[in-house]
Structures are given as structure tokens and as C-alpha cells.
N, C-alpha and C positions, 0 to 999 in steps of 0.2 A: 669227426665232422662228415667224413665220407658216409659212414653208416647212418647218419642223420639225414642224408640226402642233400647236403650242401655242395653246390657245384664248385669246380676247381677255381674259377676266377674269384669267387667269394672266399673260399678257403685261403687262397694265396693272399688276398687283401687283408683278411682278418689276422693271419699269421705273420704279416709283414714281409711276405715274399714278393719280389718284384715280378710283374707280369713281363713275359718275354715275347719276342717276335711280334706278330700281328696282334696278339692278345693285348699288348700295351696300348694299341691304338683303338681297338674296337670293343674290348671287353672290360671297360672301366665301370665297375658297379656304382650305382648311385647310393646316396645315404639311405634312402628308403629301402632299397633292395638289400643293403647290408643289414639294416635293422631287422628286416623280415627274416634274413638268413640266421641272424643271431637269436631271434625269438624261436625259430624252428629248432635250432641247435639246443637252446636252453630247455625247451620242452622235452626234447629227446633225452638230454642228459638227466633231467629231473626224473624221468620215467626209469632210466637205467639205475639211478641211485635208489629209487623207491623199490624197484624189483630186487636189487641186491640186499637192501636192508631187511626186506620181508623174508628173505631166506636165511638170515643169520639167527642162530639160536641164542637167545638172550639169557638163558639160564646159566647161572654160575654156582658151583658148589661152594658154599661158604664154610663148610665144616673142615677143620684142620685134620689132616691125616695123622693118625697116631702110629708111632713106630714101636 
């Protein structure tokens, strides 16, 4: 989530971590901002998965090795 650009308050809220100190009073994300953060993270994750699958060799040798 950090690599996707999601700030700490949103990451903590999404992951179920409690906000500590003054964060608990001033940095309570709204539902709209959480939705925006999750949309941003989902787009980032989709791109990461697409990039990873594009680099995977899909060829499999189906011939049995003869000994």
C-alpha cells in the first residue's frame, strides 16, 4: 500500500490498526477518502499483477523425457 501511495492513516484504517496519539483525533479518514484509497490501491495492484504475468513464460514442454 505504501508503494501505491496510500498514506499512513488510510493504511492503518484499512488494515485494522488503531490510530494512536493525536492521529486518533484528527486523522479519521472518511468513507469517501477510504474508497478513493482502496480504488487507488486496487489499480496499482492490478498493474503489478499484469506486469508480473506478462513476464511469465507460458510455454511448457509436453514431451516426456525418454531415459
